[in-house]
TIDRENKE-548756 format. One record per residue: x, y, z of N, C-alpha, C, CB in turn; residue in three letters. Coordinates in steps of 0.05 Angstrom, whole numbers, plus 5000, padded with zeros to 4 digits. Glycine has a CB too. Layout:
N
XYZXYZXYZXYZALA;...
END
This chain:
298
501749765000500050005000501750255000498150005024MET;500850464986502250714986501850865012501350884962ASN;503851025020503651195043502651465035506451215058GLU;500451555047499351815040498851975065496651775025ILE;498552235061497752415083495052545076499952635087THR;493352555095490652665092490652955102488552495106ILE;489453125086489053405094486153475095490653595076GLY;485353615116482453685119482353985125481153515141ILE;480554125111480054405117477254435128480354575091ASP;477054515153474554545167473554835164474754465197LEU;471654875147470455145143467755165155470355215113GLY;466655405156464055445168461855325151463555735172GLY;462255295125460255195107460854915097459855385083THR;463354875089464154615078466754505091464454635048ARG;466954245091469354105098470553995073468753875119ILE;473154065068474553965045476653765053475854205029LYS;477053555037478953345044480653275020477453095055GLU;483153225024484953135003486852915014486653374991VAL;488052774995490152585002492452644983489252285000ALA;494852674993497252714977499352504983498453004981ILE;501052434963503152254968505752404975503652064944ASP;507952264979510452394988511552584967512452184994LYS;510752554942511652744921509852984918511852594895SER;507752994934505853214933503653184912507353464927GLY;503452944901501352894881498552874895501852634865ASN;496653004884493953004895492552744885492353254887LEU;491952574904490852314896487752294900492052094913LEU;486752474916483852464922482952724934483252234943TYR;480452804928479253034940476253004942479953294925GLN;475053134962472153104966471153344983471452834979ASP;468553384983467253594998465053485015466253824979TYR;464553605038462353525055461153785068463353335077TYR;458653765075457353995089458253995118454253965087SER;458854235128459854255156457754205177461054525160THR;455354315172453154295193454254385220452154005194ASN;454954645222456254745246454354805269457754995240ASP;451754725266449954755288450554545310447054715279GLU;451954335303452654125322455554045318450753885320SER;457254075339459953985336460153675333461654075359ASP;458253535345458253245342457953165313456053115359LEU;456353325298455853255270458353295253453553435259ALA;459653535255461953575238464353405246462753865237TRP;464553345272466753175280466352885269466953165311LYS;463852795269463252535258463652535228460252455264ALA;463052755215463552775186466552745180462453035175THR;468152875195471052865191472052575196472553065209ILE;471152455217472052185223471251995200470752085249SER;468752015190467851845168469351905143464851885163ALA;470052155138471552235114474352115114471752535112ALA;475652105137478351985140478151685133479452035168VAL;476151555144475851265139475251215109473551155156SER;473551385097472751355069475151385051470651545062LYS;476851575056479051635038481051405038480451895046ILE;481451275061483351055063482250805047483850975092LYS;479650775048478350555034478350605003475450515044GLU;477750854996477550924967480150874952476651214965GLU;482450944964484950924950486750704961486351194949ILE;485750544979487250314990490050394998487350084970SER;490250545019492850655027493250655057493250935016CYS;495750685065496350725093496551025099499050585101ASN;495551105122495751385130496651395159493051535126CYS;498951515164499951535192499751815204502851435192SER;498952005187498752275197496652435182501552425194VAL;495252615196493152775185493753075192490352695196VAL;493153245173493253535178490553655177495153665158GLY;489953835196487353975196487754275195485753895221ILE;486454395176486454695173483854795185486754775143SER;483954995202481555095215481955385222480854925240ALA;479755535226480055815235480955815264477355965232PRO;482256035272483156065300486156035303481755855317GLY;486956045328489856025335490455755347490556245355LEU;492355605335493155345346494755375371494655185325PRO;494955155386496655155410499655125402495854925429ASN;501355115422504255135416505354895401505755155442SER;504054665403505054425389503254355365505254195408ASP;501554535357499754495334498154235336501454485309ASN;497254175360495653935364492653995365496453785389SER;491954255369489154335371488954635366488054265399ALA;486554725360485955015359485455105388483455085341ILE;487155285398486855375426484855605429489655465436ALA;484555765408482856005411481256055386484556245419TYR;478656025388476856095366474156155377476655855345MET;473856405388471256475401469056525381471656725418PRO;466656445387464356525372463656345348464656785363GLY;465456175340464956005316465755715322466456115292ARG;464355525309465055245310465455155339467555185294LEU;463255185355463355095383464254805385460555135396GLN;466054755403467154485406469854445393465254285396GLY;470754655379473354635365475654695384473454835342LEU;475354885402477554975419478454735437476655205437GLU;481154695435482454495452481554205447482154565481ASN;480254155424479353885418481753715410477253885396PHE;482053475422484353295417483753125392484853115442ASP;484753215369484153075344485652815342484853255321TRP;488052805353489652555351488152335366492452595363THR;487152395390485652195405483052115391485052305433LYS;481752315379479152265367479452095341477752525360PHE;481352165324481752025299483451775301482952205278LEU;484851755324486751525329488951525308485151265328LYS;489651755298491951805280493252065288490951815249ILE;495952065288497252315295496352545277500352285292LYS;495352755290494152975275495353245283491152985280THR;496053405263497053675267494953875258499753715252TYR;494654095273492554285268493854565263490654305292VAL;492854705242494054945233491955155227495854895209LEU;492555405230490755615222490255595191491855895229ASN;487755655183487055615155488655785135484155665151ASP;489156035143490756215124493656115122490656505134ALA;494756025144497455915143497555665126498455855172VAL;495455505128495255255111495255325082492855095119SER;493655525075493455615047496155705036491355835044ALA;497555855053500255955045502155725041501356145066MET;502055525058503855285055503255145028503555095079ILE;500655125021499954994996501255144973496954984993ALA;501155404973502255564952505355554951501355864954GLU;506555544975509455544977510655274969510355615005ALA;509255064975510354794970509654694942509254594990ARG;507154754933506254634908504954834888504254424914LEU;504655084897503055264880504655504869500855364896GLY;503455734870504455974857507156064868502456194859ALA;507756004893510256094906512255864909509656224933ALA;511855654894513655424897516555504892512755194877ARG;518255424911521055484909521955744921521855484880GLY;519955914929520556164942521056124972518256364938LYS;522856284983523656245011522256445030526556285014MET;521656675020520356885037517856985023522357115042ASN;515556915034512956965021510957075041511956705007VAL;509257255031506957345047504457265031507057645053VAL;502457165044499957105031497657255045499356805031MET;495957375028493457495038491157355026493357795032LEU;489157285042486657165032484457375035485956905048THR;483357455012481357665011478557535007481957864988LEU;477057545028474357415026472457565045474457125033GLY;471057405061469257535081470857725098467857315098THR;473157625107475157795121477657795105475657695150GLY;479857875118482457875105484357715123483558165100VAL;485157475113487057315128489857355118486257015126GLY;491757235131494457265122496257055134495557535129GLY;498657025122500656835131503356915121499956545122ALA;505456825135508156915129509956665127509257115150ILE;511656655106513656445104516356585105513356285076LEU;518056505124520756615127522856395125521056775154ILE;524756425107526856215103525555945098528756205127ASN;523455945083522155695075520355565096524155495068GLY;520055695119518355585141516155765148520155515165LYS;513755655155511555835163512255965190508955675166PRO;511956225191512456375215509856415230513856645210TYR;509556295254507156315270507456505293506356035280GLN;509856555302510356755323509456665350508957005316GLY;509856845370508856795397505856765397509757015416ALA;504956565411502056505414500856415387500556745425PHE;502556355367501556265341499656475329500155995343ASN;500056725333498256945324499257085300497857145346LYS;501757035291502857175268501257135243505757095264ALA;501257345226500057315200497257435198499957035192GLY;496257545220493557665219493757945206492257685247HIS;494357945181494958185166492458355162496158125139ILE;490158225162487658375159487158575181485358185158GLY;488558545203488058725226490258935228487958565252HIS;491858975207493659205207492059465202495859165185MET;492959685213491459935211492160085185492060105235VAL;490060155170490360315147489460605152488860195123ILE;487360625169486160885176485760905206483460935160ASP;487361055220487161065249484561185259489461235260SER;483061325241480561445249478161265240480261715237ASP;478761035230476560865220475260705242477660665200GLY;473060565235471560405254473360175264468960295242ASP;472760075288474159845299473259595286473859835329GLN;475159405281474359145271473958955294476559035252ASP;473658695288472958495309475158465330472458235296ILE;477658545324479758535344480058795359482358455331THR;478558995351478859255364480659455350479859225392GLY;481859365328483659545313482059745296485559385294MET;482859995296481360195280482260195251481860475292PRO;480260225233480860255205482660035193482060515200GLY;482059785199483859575190483559515160483259315206SER;485459355150485359265122482859105117487859105115LEU;482058935137479658775134477258955131479358595159GLU;477059175146474859355144474859495117474959565166GLU;477259525106477559675080476659525056480459755077ALA;477059255056476459105032474958835037478959045017ILE;474758745061473358495067470458505061473758425096GLY;469358285051466558275045464758335069465858005033ASN;465858295093464358335118463458625121466058255141CYS;464858815108464159095112462959235088466759245120SER;462259075067461359195042458759355045460958975022ILE;456959265062454459415066454959675079452459245082GLU;456759675098457459925112458860115093459159875137LYS;460760015078462360185060460660295037464560025047ARG;458460155030456760245008454260375018456160014989SER;454060435044451760555056449260385050451360845045LEU;449560125050447359945047446559885018445060045061GLY;447860004999447059964971447859684960448360174953LYS;450159584969451059324960451359124983453759344945PHE;450658874978450658674999452958474995448058524999HIS;454458504974456758334970458758474951455958054958SER;461258384952463258504934462558434905466058394941THR;461358204901460458124874458458324862459357844873GLN;456558404879454558604870455958874864452358654892GLN;457858944881459359194877460759194850461359244900LEU;462058964844463658944819461858944795465358694820LEU;459458824798457558824775456759114768455058654782GLU;456259274789455659554784458059714773454659684810ALA;460359644783462859774774463259724743465259664789TYR;462659474735462859414706460859574689462359114702HIS;458659644701456559794686457060094686453859734697LYS;459260174699459960454699458760614722459160574674GLY;457860474742456660614766458860764780455360404785ASP;458561034781460661204793460961154822459961504788TYR;458861114837458961064866460460804871456061054878PHE;459760594855461160334858464160354853459860124840ALA;464860514832467660554825469160694848467960724800ALA;467860894860469161024883469760834906467361254893GLN;467760674913468060484935470260274929465360344941ILE;470060154905471859944897474760044896471059824871TRP;475160264882477960364878479160464904477960584857LEU;477460574922478360654949479360404964476160794964THR;477860184962478659934975481259824964476359724973SER;481559834938483959724925486359904933483659714895VAL;485860164934487960354942488960284970486960644941LYS;487160234988487860165016489359895017485360165034LYS;488459715000489959454998492759504989488459264979LEU;493159674970495859744960497559864982495659934936ALA;496360034998497860155020498759945040496160375034ILE;496959755045497559535064499859365052495159365069GLY;499659295027501659125014504359275014500859044986ILE;504359535007506859685006508059685034506359974997ALA;506459705055507459705082508859435088505159755102SER;507559215079508758945083511358915069506758735073LEU;511659035045514159005031516359155045513859115002THR;515659375059517659525074518559375099516559795082ASN;516659235112517159095137518558825133514559055153ILE;517558675113518458395109520158355084516158215109LEU;519958525065521358505039521258215028524258585043SER;518858115023518657835013519457804984515857735017PRO;519957554976520457494947517857544931521457214944ASP;515657484944513057474930510857514950512757214915MET;508657644940506157654956504057514939505357954962ILE;502757324952500657164939497957254949501056854944VAL;496157304931493357384938491457164931492557644924LEU;489957074951487956864947485256954958488856604961GLY;483356784957480656844967478756934945480857054988GLY;476156934951474156984932474357254918471556964944GLY;475257464931475457724919477457734896476157934940ILE;479457554896481357554874480157454848483757374882THR;477757344850476357264825475557504809473857094831GLU;475857744820475457994805477458024782475558244824ALA;479657874784481657874762482858144757480357774737GLY;482658234731483958494724482758724738483658534694LYS;480258704746478958924761480258974788475958864765ASP;481658764798483158794823486158844816482958534840LEU;487358674800490258684796491258924781491158434783PHE;489659024761490559254746490659514763488759304722ASP;488559594777488759824793490659784817485959904804PRO;490859544827492759484849495559544840492459194858LEU;496259464816498959514805499459814802499259364778ASP;497459954793497760244790498160384817495260364776GLN;496660304837496960424863499660354875494660344882TYR;500560104871503060024882505360174869503459724878LEU;505060254844507160414831507460684845506560454802SER;505460774860505561024874506660984902502861144876LEU;506060754915506560724943508960544950504160624957TYR;509460344933511660154940514360284937511459904923GLU;516060254957518760354956520460144941519960404985TRP;521160204916522560024899525560094897521260014871ARG;526860054919529760124921531259964900530860064949ALA;532960094885534459964864532859854841535959734876GLY;530359944840528559854819527259584824530059844793GLY;527559484849526459214855523559244862528059094879ASN;521959084848519059084851518158814862517659154825LYS;516558814883515558564894513558444875514258614922THR;513858184870512058044852509357984866513257784842GLU;507158064854504558014865503157814847502858284868ILE;502257584857501057384841498457284853502957144836VAL;496757164837494357044846494956754855492157044824LYS;493656674876494056394886493256194865492456354912ALA;494755974864494155764845491855584855496655594840GLN;491955524881489855354892487455504900490955204917TYR;485155394894482555524902481755444930480355444882GLY;479355334932478355284959479555024971475355254958ASP;481254884956482554654968485254724981482954444946MET;486054974980488655054990489054985019489055354986ALA;487055025035487354965064487854675069484855055079GLY;486454505055486754215058489454125048484554065044ALA;490354225025492954155014495154245032493254274985VAL;494954495041497054595059497254445086496554885065GLY;494954375096494854225121496253955118491954185131ALA;495753825095497053565089500053595087495953445064ALA;500953815073503853865070505153915097504354105052CYS;503854075114504954135140505153885158503154345154PHE;503053715157503053475173505253285164500353335172ALA;505553265138507653085127510453185136507453085096MET;510853445134513453555142513953515172513653855135GLU;511953555188512253525217512853235224509653615232GLN;511553045211512052765217514852685209509952585202SER;515952795187518552735178520752845196519052835149LEU;520053065210521953195228522053075256521253485231ASN;520252885261520252755288522752595293517852575291LEU;
END
């Protein structure tokens, strides 16, 4: 039997599962409904999914990686802090539950690992990733390794301040990047006219002046945040993922123009900005890669 590593991404709506081999080949993937009204339900779904994947591809699995929202504990064995969502997740012992050694990682960090190991940033040593969706997530790769920092809190780029006079976000930070471009604030930013970034972009395409003002202001603030990151971390590459990146040229073209104004390009060096290669499977793929690497380092 082949040796594989299972990766699972636990989201609020869906659970994604993959299996990869030692070469990083994707052997299997599947989706399941989370049903987050009951932690017993989604935990049972994950357990059944692990059993199913081993049967489907007739393989041995000695390690599992789980990607989830929140802050993991010091040994990446559980999510230590995730208030208000997925009740029953905090401090849950996945290794004991699944009866397989399991490593747990923040979902944005998992997505970044997928891009760094197998995706758009493959071969790069110093990378920053931003996920632009309901909120703004982030992750940092330094010298080829995910940087989690003290308390495993590093990478929460969405909570950097862009406007000190702006409204407070969920962490208490005023005028954060998440407030500037996250889908969570679109109704507030548009004075109730738009209920999603997709609606905003549809109006922008039709030449709606109000929509253009809101969208381009958000992209400008994103550029300011990215330029700040290049000054602080000077990465090889910045990877942008998440649903908002599906805006394509409507995002990347004005972003490039704003960055030409704000990024300090000493010696003519320009930070490469790319779209993530992996879609919604990035968390599961990254979790599998992380678990495999951790098991090899034991």
